C-alpha positions as CSV (number, residue, x, y, z in Angstrom):
1,X,79.1,82.3,28.6
2,X,75.6,81.9,27.6
3,X,73.5,81.7,30.7
4,X,71.6,78.7,28.6
5,X,75.4,76.8,29.8
6,X,74.9,74.2,32.3
7,X,76.9,71.5,33.6
8,X,74.7,68.5,32.9
9,X,75.3,69.4,28.9
10,X,79.3,69.7,29.6
11,X,79.0,66.2,31.6
12,X,76.9,64.7,28.3
13,X,80.0,65.9,26.4
14,X,82.2,64.8,28.3
15,X,81.2,60.9,28.5
16,X,80.7,61.3,24.4
17,X,84.7,62.7,24.3
18,X,85.5,59.9,26.3
19,X,83.6,57.3,25.3
20,X,84.4,58.3,21.5
21,X,81.0,57.9,19.8
22,X,77.5,59.1,20.6
23,X,76.0,55.7,20.6
24,X,78.4,54.3,23.0
25,X,78.4,57.0,25.0
26,X,74.3,56.2,25.3
27,X,75.1,53.2,26.0
28,X,77.1,54.4,29.9
29,X,74.2,56.8,31.0
30,X,71.6,54.8,30.3
31,X,69.4,57.2,27.7
32,X,68.4,57.7,24.7
33,X,70.9,58.4,22.1
34,X,68.3,61.4,20.9
35,X,68.7,62.7,24.0
36,X,73.0,62.5,24.3
37,X,72.9,64.5,20.5
38,X,70.5,67.0,21.8
39,X,72.7,67.8,25.0
40,X,75.8,67.7,22.8
41,X,74.2,70.5,20.5
42,X,73.2,72.5,23.5
43,X,76.5,72.6,24.7
44,X,78.1,73.6,21.2
45,X,74.9,76.5,21.2
46,X,76.0,77.9,24.3
47,X,79.4,77.7,23.9
48,X,79.3,79.1,20.1
49,X,81.9,76.5,18.9
50,X,81.5,72.9,17.4
51,X,83.3,70.3,19.8
52,X,82.6,67.2,17.8
53,X,82.9,66.1,14.1
54,X,81.6,62.7,12.5
55,X,84.7,60.3,12.0
56,X,83.4,56.4,10.6
57,X,81.5,55.2,13.4
58,X,82.2,57.7,16.1
59,X,83.2,61.6,16.5
60,X,86.1,63.3,16.7
61,X,87.4,66.2,18.9
62,X,87.7,69.7,16.9
63,X,90.3,71.9,19.0
64,X,87.9,73.5,20.9
65,X,86.7,70.1,21.5
66,X,89.8,69.4,23.1
67,X,90.0,72.7,25.0
68,X,86.4,71.4,26.3
69,X,87.9,68.3,27.1
70,X,90.7,69.5,29.3
71,X,88.4,71.7,31.4
72,X,85.8,69.3,32.0
73,X,88.8,66.5,33.1
74,X,89.4,68.8,35.7
75,X,85.6,69.8,37.0
76,X,84.5,66.3,37.1
77,X,88.0,65.2,38.8
78,X,87.3,67.1,41.2
79,X,83.7,66.1,41.5
80,X,84.6,62.8,42.2
81,X,86.9,63.7,44.9
82,X,83.5,66.2,46.8
83,X,81.7,63.7,48.5
84,X,85.0,62.3,50.1
85,X,86.1,65.9,50.8
86,X,82.8,66.7,52.4
87,X,82.0,63.0,54.3
88,X,85.3,64.3,55.9
89,X,85.2,67.4,56.8
90,X,82.0,66.9,58.6
91,X,83.1,63.3,60.6
92,X,86.6,64.7,61.6
93,X,87.3,68.4,61.2
94,X,91.4,68.1,60.2
95,X,93.9,70.0,62.6
96,X,96.3,71.8,59.8
97,X,100.1,73.2,59.8
98,X,101.6,74.6,57.2
99,X,105.3,74.6,58.3
100,X,108.4,75.8,56.0
101,X,111.5,74.1,56.5
102,X,114.7,75.9,55.5
103,X,116.5,74.0,53.0
104,X,119.6,74.2,54.9
105,X,117.5,72.6,57.7
106,X,118.8,68.9,58.0
107,X,115.6,66.7,57.0
108,X,116.2,64.0,59.6
109,X,115.8,66.9,61.7
110,X,112.7,68.0,60.8
111,X,110.3,65.1,61.9
112,X,112.4,65.0,65.3
113,X,111.3,68.8,66.0
114,X,107.6,68.5,64.9
115,X,107.2,65.4,67.2
116,X,104.8,67.3,69.4
117,X,102.7,68.0,67.4
118,X,102.3,64.2,65.2
119,X,100.1,62.8,67.3
120,X,97.7,64.9,67.5
121,X,93.8,63.5,66.4
122,X,93.0,64.4,62.9
123,X,96.4,66.0,62.0
124,X,97.0,67.3,58.7
125,X,100.4,68.5,57.8
126,X,101.7,70.7,54.8
127,X,105.5,71.5,54.7
128,X,107.2,73.8,52.1
129,X,110.6,73.3,51.8
130,X,112.3,76.3,50.2
131,X,115.3,79.0,50.9
132,X,115.1,80.9,54.8
133,X,113.8,84.4,53.1
134,X,111.2,82.9,50.7
135,X,109.4,81.3,53.7
136,X,109.7,84.1,56.2
137,X,108.2,86.3,53.2
138,X,105.3,83.7,53.0
139,X,105.2,83.4,57.1
140,X,104.5,87.5,57.7
141,X,101.7,87.0,54.4
142,X,100.4,84.3,57.2
143,X,100.9,81.6,53.8
144,X,102.7,79.3,56.7
145,X,102.1,79.2,60.1
146,X,105.4,78.4,61.3
147,X,109.7,78.4,59.8
148,X,112.0,75.9,60.9
149,X,115.6,76.6,60.4
150,X,118.9,76.4,61.6
151,X,119.5,80.4,61.9
152,X,117.2,83.2,63.9
153,X,115.3,85.7,60.9
154,X,117.2,88.5,61.1
155,X,115.8,91.8,62.4
156,X,113.2,93.7,60.3
157,X,111.1,96.3,61.0
158,X,109.1,95.4,58.7
159,X,108.6,92.1,59.9
160,X,107.1,91.3,63.5
161,X,108.7,87.8,64.0
162,X,110.3,85.8,66.6
163,X,112.9,82.9,66.5
164,X,112.6,80.7,69.4
165,X,115.3,77.9,70.4
166,X,113.8,74.3,69.8
167,X,117.7,73.0,70.6
168,X,121.1,71.9,69.2
169,X,123.0,68.6,68.6
170,X,127.1,68.6,69.2
171,X,128.4,67.9,65.6
172,X,131.1,64.9,65.2
173,X,133.2,63.5,62.1
174,X,132.7,60.6,60.1
175,X,133.8,58.2,57.8
176,X,132.9,55.5,55.8
177,X,135.3,51.8,56.2
178,X,137.1,52.4,53.2
179,X,138.6,55.6,54.8
180,X,138.1,55.2,58.6
181,X,141.4,53.6,59.4
182,X,143.3,56.3,57.8
183,X,141.1,58.7,59.1
184,X,140.9,57.6,62.3
185,X,144.7,57.1,62.8
186,X,146.5,60.9,64.5
187,X,142.6,62.2,64.5
188,X,141.5,65.1,63.8
189,X,145.3,65.7,62.2
190,X,144.6,63.3,59.9
191,X,142.1,65.1,58.4
192,X,144.4,66.8,56.0
193,X,145.3,63.3,54.7
194,X,142.1,62.7,53.7
195,X,139.4,63.8,51.1
196,X,136.5,65.6,53.0
197,X,132.9,66.9,52.4
198,X,131.1,70.0,53.6
199,X,127.9,71.5,53.8
200,X,128.1,74.9,51.9
201,X,128.2,78.1,53.5
202,X,124.0,78.4,52.4
203,X,124.3,76.3,55.6
204,X,124.6,78.1,59.5
205,X,126.9,75.4,60.8
206,X,129.5,75.8,57.8
207,X,131.4,79.0,59.1
208,X,132.0,77.1,63.0
209,X,132.7,74.0,60.8
210,X,135.3,76.7,59.0
211,X,136.5,77.9,62.5
212,X,137.1,74.2,63.9
213,X,139.3,73.5,60.7
214,X,141.3,76.8,61.6
215,X,141.2,76.4,64.9
216,X,143.0,73.0,64.9
217,X,145.2,74.5,61.8
218,X,144.1,71.9,59.2
219,X,143.9,72.9,55.6
220,X,141.0,69.4,54.4
221,X,141.5,68.3,50.7
222,X,137.9,69.1,50.1
223,X,136.5,67.4,47.0
224,X,132.6,67.9,47.3
225,X,130.5,70.5,48.9
226,X,126.6,69.7,49.3
227,X,123.3,72.0,50.2
228,X,121.5,69.0,50.9
229,X,122.6,67.0,54.2
230,X,121.3,63.9,53.3
231,X,123.2,63.9,49.1
232,X,126.6,65.3,51.5
233,X,125.9,62.0,54.0
234,X,125.2,59.9,50.4
235,X,128.3,60.6,48.6
236,X,130.4,60.3,52.1
237,X,128.8,56.9,52.7
238,X,130.1,56.0,48.9
239,X,133.6,56.5,49.7
240,X,134.0,60.1,48.7
241,X,135.6,61.3,51.9
242,X,134.9,61.8,55.4
243,X,132.4,64.4,56.5
244,X,131.1,66.2,60.0
245,X,127.3,66.0,61.1
246,X,125.1,66.4,63.7
247,X,125.2,63.9,66.4
248,X,121.7,63.6,66.9
249,X,121.8,61.0,63.6
250,X,124.5,58.9,65.2
251,X,122.1,55.7,64.7
252,X,120.7,56.6,61.3
253,X,124.5,57.3,60.2
254,X,126.1,54.4,61.3
255,X,123.3,51.8,60.7
256,X,121.8,53.4,57.3
257,X,125.4,54.6,55.9
258,X,127.4,52.1,57.5
259,X,129.8,55.0,58.4
260,X,131.6,54.9,61.5
261,X,132.4,57.8,63.8
262,X,136.2,59.0,63.8
263,X,135.7,62.1,67.1
264,X,134.4,64.7,67.9
265,X,134.0,68.4,66.5
266,X,134.3,69.8,69.7
267,X,132.5,73.2,70.4
268,X,130.4,73.0,66.8
269,X,126.8,72.7,67.5
270,X,123.9,72.6,64.9
271,X,121.1,74.9,66.1
272,X,117.3,74.6,65.6
273,X,115.0,77.2,65.1
274,X,111.1,78.0,64.9
275,X,110.0,81.0,63.2
276,X,106.9,82.5,64.0
277,X,104.9,85.7,63.8
278,X,103.9,87.9,66.6
279,X,100.2,87.4,67.4
280,X,98.2,87.6,69.8
281,X,96.1,84.7,68.9
282,X,99.0,82.0,68.0
283,X,98.3,78.7,66.6
284,X,97.8,76.3,69.1
285,X,99.9,73.6,67.7
286,X,102.6,76.7,67.2
287,X,102.7,76.7,70.6
288,X,102.6,73.3,71.5
289,X,105.9,73.2,69.1
290,X,107.5,76.1,70.7
291,X,106.8,74.6,74.7
292,X,109.6,71.8,73.8
293,X,113.2,71.9,73.7
294,X,115.3,68.9,71.7
């Protein structure tokens, strides 16, 4: 790019393109038409391309002009954000926490697990939802401060990661009103007679649920399997089937989803972990998070 290029030239071009004509741009800018025209020609000379051509009483963009306008839109949009960003940074520096959320973790659990850090002054949270293994890679590359998951990190000599237990929740069985009477009668054997929804094997708790069903010699009619626990509850609440869920969500399940509790899923628990890198100096909010137990 020519050294004669400057952002004033680009700004005048941008206003002309937005207004559709040099005269209208001059009125908006409060300067002479000749000055605007000269500035645009200087930009074209610096870039070595014609950006605008006459069209009726106004101008139209060439292909090069459209490309320049796309870049100018981004530049001046960022420029508009600059004063606020500087003021925010100077007046109240944000305390940032980048959290990876395993896609198998119930999303209702995330807010509960992060409760210990939510009241920090000037707190700014970023949550990335992805597969557990991909999140661990981002954690190792210091793109994340901590990962919340339903399992521990697998042993890996190349990754210095530690899995800290944050607590657990027992499981229970729930059913929509349309299935409740049949499912409640002779529970849990009734689960072999009504449609059932389960999490996929993507979730760590699925293996424990399969063992529970086997222990009770049940062969349910599984009509749906879901990676996302919210989808599982939504379809269950619609009448598709009875389903297991963590008991910490009981109030939400009965009030928001209008389902009823059938009974215990004895011995089955959902476990919650915070996975963090080994560091001599740990992020203070991660330390606060690890100091809690649910």
